[in-house]
N, C-alpha and C positions, 0 to 999 in steps of 0.2 A: 137070421139077422142077429138074434140075441147071442147065439154062440160066437159069432164073429166079434161082437162088441166085448164079450167076456174075454175072448182071446186077446184083443187089443189091450184091454185094461190089465190083464195078467202080465203080458210081455212088458208093457210100460212100467208097471210096478216092480218087476224083477230087475229090469235095467236101471231104473231110478234108484232102487235101494243098493244095488251093486255099485253104482257110481258114487252114491253118497257115502257108502262104507269105505271105498278106496280113498275118497277125499278126506274122510275123517282120519284114516291112517296117515295120510300125508300131513294133515294139520298136527296130529299128535306125535309123529315120529320123524318127520322129515324137515321140520322147521329149522333145526339146528345142525342137520347133517345131510349129506347126499349119500345115496346108495347106488353104487355102480354094479349093475347086474351082469352086464356083458361089456367088458372093456372096449371103449371107443364106439360102442353100438347102442347100448341101452343103460340109461341112468334114471333114477328117481330123484327128483329135486323139487322141493316145495316152491311154488310161485303164486303170487296173488295177481290175477289178470283183471285189470279194470277196463280192458278194451275188448275188441271183438276178435275174430279169427285172425291169426298171424299178427296180433298186437295192434291192429288197426283201431284208431279212435280211442286211445288211452284216456281214462278219466271221463268217459261219456256213459256212465252207468245208466242214467235215466233214458238216454236214447236207445241203448241196447235193450232195456226192459220193455220199452214201448214197441220196438221192432220185433222183439221176441214174442210178445203177446199177439201182435198182428199176424205173424207167420204161424204161430200155433193155432190161432183162431181160423186161419185159412185152411190149415190141415184138418182141423176138427170139422169144419164145414164140409170139406171134401169127403171126409169119412161118412158124415151123416147123409150127404146127398148120393153117395155112390156105394153105400154098404152092401146093397144087393148084388152089385156088379163086381165087387173087389174079390179077387181070389186069395187063397191062403198065403201065397208067397208075398203078394202085395201088402197084405195085412201085417206080416212080419216086418217088411221094409218100412212101411209107414210108422209102425210102432217104434222102430229104431230111432227115427227122426224125432218123433213126438217125445219119447222118453228122454233123449239127450237134450232136447230143447227145454223140457220142463225142469230137468235137473239143473241145468245151467241157469235158468231163470230163477229158480229157488235160491241158488247161490247169490245171484246179483241182488235179489230183494232182501235176503236175510243178512248176508255178509257185506254187500256192496262191491263184491268182486267174485270172480270165478276161481276156484282152486284148481291149478294145473300142476302136474307133477311128473308126467311121463316125458322123457327127453331122449329122443332117438338121434343117434349120430351127433353127440354133443360137440364135436369139433366143427360142426357146420353151423349155419345160421337158421336151421329148422326150428320152428316154434315148439315150446313146451305145451303139452296138451293133457287132456284127461280122458277117461272112458266115454263120457257123454259126447265129447268132441268126435271121438272115433266112431261112435254109433251114428252121429249126425252125418258125418262125411260118407261113411260106408252106405248109409241109408239113401242119401241123395244120389250117389253114384249108381246104386242098384235100381233106384226108382227111374233114373234116366234110361238105363238099359231096358227096364220093363216097358216104359213108354215107347222107346225106340222099336222094340220087338213088336208091340201091339200095332204101331204105325206101319211097320213093314208088312205084317200079316194083313192088315186092312188094305194096304195098297195092292198087295198081290191078289187078294180076294177080288178087289175091284177090277184088276187087269184080267183075271180069269173070267169074271162076269161079262166084261166088255168083249173079250175074245169069243166067248160062246154065243153072244148076240150076233156077231159078225158072220159066223159060220152058218 
């Protein structure tokens, strides 16, 4: 159990600091300029996001702080309750979501907005995002897959048990 908690804290700290370092870069070097890394595909552009995902709820910082704290609390409660049952891949996945959420929460509390700077396909209407957002989205998608796989395995196990009882 202790090893799993240390793993979670380590992953969260690494992702948190990586995200904050890249946001610091954006604040210090991208405020006055844009950096096109791959023409028409990837651009770095400083943005202050006072809303949520995809720009929803602009200027609702306190609502997002409260929501973020509630979601992070639920994740931490899940970790505490299930730590003995969580496998290493799920620990990594949950750590992604936790780290991204904590980093964006710190931005909202300290700055009043989240620093976004990664702009994919700038000729489209896709939102500008940051590393924390990427870890959150990837984490939730992977977590959905893990839960789906566990559900599928449990269902198949139940079917096999029922079939063996019939024979």
